[in-house]
N, C-alpha and C positions, 0 to 999 in steps of 0.2 A: 592540543586538545586529548581527551581522553581514549585507549588503543581501543583495538577488538573484544581483546579481553577483558578489561574495563569494562567496556558497554554490555557487552554477552553478564558479566555478572553480577551489575547492575539492573539488568534485565532482570537477570534469575532472583533477585531480591526482590523485586516491585511483582513480578508474579504472584510470588509465596503470600505477600499480601492483601490480593485479591484473586485468590485461586478460581475460585466459587462462580465469580461473573467472568472471567479469562476461558475458561477450560467449557459456560456455557455459550458464549461468544464465539466460541471457534466450533462450539458445536453444532448451532443454527447455524455457520456458514458452512459447515459442512453437508450437513442435511440439505441446506437448501441445493446444494452442487450435487448429490445425490438425486433427488426432482429433477434436476435441472435436465438431467441426465437420462434417467426414466422418461420425461415429458418427451424429449427428444426421439426417444428408441420409439414410440409407441405413435409420434405424429408418423414417422417414415413409415411405419408400418402401414397404418391406415390411411394416411392420405399422400403417400411417397414422397420425393426426394424438394419438390418445391416447398414445402409446406415446411418439408423437417428445416430447410435452413431458417426459413423465417424464423421457426420458435428457434434455431437452437443461436440466434443472434441474440434477440430481444433475451431467450435466456442469459446468455454470455452478458450483456450491457448489464441486468439486473444483476448480477454477477459480482460485476468488476465494480459496480456503484455501491451497493453493498460493503466490498470492500476498502472502499474511499472512506467510508462510516468508520468502520474498524481502526484501520489508519489511525484517524482523528482517535478515538477514544484507546487506543493504548497508547500515544501520546502524552495522555491524561492518565495510563497506570505508569507509565517510566519515569512521569513527572510525581509520581504516589497523589496523585487525585483520586477521588472515586470517578469510576468511569459508569455506564452504564449499557443494558442489553438493550433497556428497548428504542434507542437508539440508529440499531443498526435496520429497523423500519421507518420512524420519523421522522431520520433521516431524509430517506425518498422527496419527501415533499421542500426541501429544503434544498434552495440551489440545483437541483436538476437538469437543469438544462445545459446548464456550468458546468457539473458533473463528464456529462454525458459531451456536451463537446471537447472537453478536456480528454477524456477518454481516445476518442474519435481522431482526434488532432493528434496524439502520439500514438497511435499506433498506427494510424496514415504514415506518420514518418520514420517508427519502424521498419512497416512492411518495403516502402521506398528504401531506405537505407539498406535491406538485406537483398534486395532485388537487384543492387547492386555488386555488392561481396560482403559474405557472411562474418568477415575479423572487419569488416569497419561498420557496419550494421551491429557489432558485439557493441563498438565499442558506444556507437551512440544512444546503444540501450543503456550502458553503465554512469554516459550524458545524461539521462532520459530518466533516471531511477527514481530523485525522489517527485518526478511531478505531479505522481497522485497524493505521496504525503501534503503538499503546498496546496493542493487543491480540498483535501478535508481539512487544513491544518488552519489556511488564509480566505474566507468569503470576499476579499478585496479584489485578487488577484484573477486577472480575466483566465478564461483556459488557454491561448495562445500564450501570456505571459507566464505559465510557470512550466510547459518549457525552457521558454530561457532564463527566467530562475533559475531552475534547478540547474540545466549546466551549468551556470555561472557558479553554484554550489558545490558539484564537482569537478570545476578545474584543477588539474593538478592534483586529484585523487579519486581517479579511475582504476587505481590500479588494487589500491583497498577496496574499492567496492565489487571488484570481480572476485577478489581474495575471499568476505561477505558473504557472496554470492557462494563459493568450493565449498566454505566451509562449513556449511547445512549438506553437503550430497550423503553424508552415512546417515545424519537424521534422518531423511526426505529416506533414503533405505530401509531405515530399521521402521518407517512407519507408510511403508506399503507391505513390509512381510508381518507386520500386526494386523491389516486391514482398517491401517488409517487410527486405529483408538490409541494410539502413542501420539500420531498426530494433535488427537481429541483435545486428551487430558495434559501432556505440555507440549513436543516437541512447535506445534501451533501459536501455543500462549508466549514461547518463549524466543519464536524468531519476530513475533507482529513484536515486544516488547521490544528487542535488540536493535531489528529495523527502525524504531523508533528512536532510541537513541542513539541509532549513526545518522539517521537527521536532523536529530536537534545539534549533535558536536557538528557536523559539518555547518549545517546553518550558523553558529554561532561564531565558528571560524568563519568564514564566509562574509559576514559581516563585520567582525574583526577586522580584518583585510581591507574591507570596502569594494566587496566585490559586487554583493550586493548591499542595497542598504531597508531603512524600513519601513519607510516611507513607500517602498515598492510590495511592500509586504502589508502594508495596510497595516500599519499599526505603527503605536507615536515612539520617540526613539529611549524615551525612561523607563517603557510601562511592557512588561511582556505579555502580552495576550492572546496568544495563540490560542489556550485552553479554552480562553471563553469564548471560541468558535468552532469548535468542533463538525462542523458541518462545513 
């Protein structure tokens, strides 16, 4: 399995090859996030707190499903396959309820673990880290099964995932200082591509070790088809 440094180096190379598309994808996500926050505030002022929370959760779920679509596209980017901006929106009509169910199931378990203790909750967050990636790449995997497969993929490698997340703190701070501009033009594409690389490397390692099977992912053993189903 490639190291974190090797994965990041390959991620940098991959986003350079499709810099226009990757920047546009992150810009759209950034813009939609801004619009969602603005709508939340307008709703709160005009209709009160009850409607605010309704609009807030609807907006949040839409953004998360869009993030799933983006994760699927950045798997393509990392593998040097052509990504598409239109999938961010067209992907909503493909497996929408499966994605929504997977997100709700994921958040439910994260909240439950966090309510018990913070540290065990964070450990579980690392264990569930690839749930969204699985939902993005493997349409035959059910919402509940995606969580279980993520736990098996990350088994024995949750420390590496924690370090991977920590390694972005500096970039996040710089993105805040530049009012999100650095995030759109570099850090966002870089992070999503590196995340895709980490997922693919740990997935392959889990397959080699027998912790997961091709059948569970809904693909043929002799044919890697994950990018044929980006949604």
